[in-house]
PLY file of the C-alpha trace (Angstrom):
ply
format ascii 1.0
element vertex 137
property float x
property float y
property float z
element edge 136
property int vertex1
property int vertex2
end_header
-8.71 -2.89 -15.84
-9.39 -0.60 -12.93
-6.82 1.13 -10.70
-8.30 3.36 -7.99
-6.29 4.93 -5.17
-8.18 4.04 -2.01
-8.29 2.23 1.28
-9.93 -1.05 0.41
-13.47 -1.63 1.63
-12.49 -4.95 3.20
-9.76 -3.19 5.21
-12.24 -0.67 6.61
-14.56 -3.48 7.68
-11.70 -5.51 9.16
-10.58 -2.55 11.28
-13.95 -2.63 13.04
-13.55 -6.38 13.49
-10.16 -5.91 15.16
-8.30 -7.95 12.53
-5.47 -5.51 11.75
-2.89 -4.10 14.16
-0.82 -1.82 11.98
1.76 -1.29 14.72
2.63 -4.99 15.18
1.53 -6.83 12.01
3.95 -7.25 9.09
2.84 -4.98 6.25
4.20 -5.17 2.71
3.93 -3.13 -0.45
3.97 -4.70 -3.93
4.26 -2.99 -7.32
1.94 -3.57 -10.29
1.68 -2.82 -14.00
-1.00 -0.68 -15.66
-2.89 -3.93 -16.42
-3.61 -4.50 -12.72
-7.15 -4.52 -11.38
-6.69 -2.88 -7.96
-9.41 -0.79 -6.35
-11.79 -0.60 -3.38
-12.96 -4.18 -4.05
-9.46 -5.69 -3.74
-9.45 -8.01 -0.74
-6.04 -9.76 -0.77
-2.60 -9.60 -2.35
-2.33 -11.33 -5.71
0.62 -11.71 -8.05
-1.62 -11.05 -11.09
-0.02 -8.22 -13.10
2.67 -7.67 -10.48
5.79 -6.11 -11.98
8.87 -8.12 -12.88
12.36 -6.77 -13.23
15.96 -7.06 -12.21
16.08 -7.25 -8.42
12.30 -7.22 -7.86
10.98 -10.05 -5.70
7.33 -11.09 -6.04
5.34 -9.89 -3.05
7.27 -6.65 -2.75
9.00 -5.38 0.38
8.20 -4.94 4.06
7.04 -1.47 5.05
8.93 0.05 7.98
8.52 3.05 10.23
4.79 2.61 10.73
3.33 5.54 12.65
-0.30 5.68 13.81
-1.57 9.00 15.15
-4.74 11.02 15.56
-5.68 14.68 15.63
-9.19 15.88 16.32
-11.59 13.60 14.49
-8.99 12.08 12.16
-6.77 9.03 12.62
-3.87 8.61 10.23
-1.09 6.17 9.37
2.15 6.58 7.52
5.34 4.68 6.77
8.98 5.28 5.91
9.73 5.67 2.20
9.57 2.35 0.37
12.78 1.67 -1.57
12.88 -1.23 -4.01
16.43 -2.07 -5.06
15.05 -3.06 -8.43
14.85 -1.86 -11.99
11.13 -1.80 -12.84
8.25 0.08 -14.42
5.16 0.29 -12.21
1.80 2.03 -12.40
0.46 1.30 -8.91
1.08 -0.46 -5.61
-0.82 -2.49 -3.04
-0.22 -2.28 0.70
-1.24 -5.50 2.40
-0.98 -7.34 5.73
1.06 -10.56 5.61
0.30 -11.29 9.28
-3.40 -11.52 8.44
-3.52 -13.76 5.37
-2.26 -11.11 2.91
-5.39 -9.00 3.42
-5.42 -5.75 1.42
-5.12 -2.33 3.04
-4.71 0.32 0.36
-4.09 0.86 -3.33
-1.71 3.59 -4.50
-2.17 4.92 -8.04
0.92 6.64 -9.45
-1.17 8.27 -12.22
1.05 6.92 -14.99
3.83 4.39 -15.48
6.94 5.21 -13.44
10.32 3.70 -14.29
13.38 3.63 -12.06
16.52 1.61 -11.36
15.99 2.15 -7.60
12.23 2.45 -7.43
11.28 4.63 -4.46
7.85 5.53 -3.15
8.19 8.75 -1.19
5.57 8.82 1.53
3.72 12.08 2.24
3.97 13.97 5.51
2.32 12.16 8.42
-0.27 14.84 9.11
-4.02 14.97 9.38
-4.33 16.38 5.85
-1.50 14.57 4.03
-0.93 11.13 5.57
-1.09 8.19 3.20
-3.92 6.42 5.06
-6.42 8.49 7.01
-9.97 8.28 8.24
-12.17 11.00 9.66
-15.67 11.52 10.96
0 1
1 2
2 3
3 4
4 5
5 6
6 7
7 8
8 9
9 10
10 11
11 12
12 13
13 14
14 15
15 16
16 17
17 18
18 19
19 20
20 21
21 22
22 23
23 24
24 25
25 26
26 27
27 28
28 29
29 30
30 31
31 32
32 33
33 34
34 35
35 36
36 37
37 38
38 39
39 40
40 41
41 42
42 43
43 44
44 45
45 46
46 47
47 48
48 49
49 50
50 51
51 52
52 53
53 54
54 55
55 56
56 57
57 58
58 59
59 60
60 61
61 62
62 63
63 64
64 65
65 66
66 67
67 68
68 69
69 70
70 71
71 72
72 73
73 74
74 75
75 76
76 77
77 78
78 79
79 80
80 81
81 82
82 83
83 84
84 85
85 86
86 87
87 88
88 89
89 90
90 91
91 92
92 93
93 94
94 95
95 96
96 97
97 98
98 99
99 100
100 101
101 102
102 103
103 104
104 105
105 106
106 107
107 108
108 109
109 110
110 111
111 112
112 113
113 114
114 115
115 116
116 117
117 118
118 119
119 120
120 121
121 122
122 123
123 124
124 125
125 126
126 127
127 128
128 129
129 130
130 131
131 132
132 133
133 134
134 135
135 136
């Protein structure tokens, strides 16, 4: 299987088509096992190889605190930390847009399996060089 941290290619195309509005659409993040096949070619959310565990609900959780900014030639997006009140082991995550047919946005690769009883994804600083999702010229 292939896990690659990236904005998905379909998301980049759909931005130019005006499909996504990250400030008003409902965005979710779902957790996956090391067997997941998530990369630049991922187009929509799928439950294939999604984690299971006490308190985890298929489809993940809604992302909150969405902030869209720009600086110079770079636009960037970030979110509040994602806290799953669940006991799970996950290798990666998928951010996707439920308001737009569960279209994919980005894949996060944790680098190795991570296990927690309150699984938390700590988002990076929302800056031009550190933001989770960014695009530049």
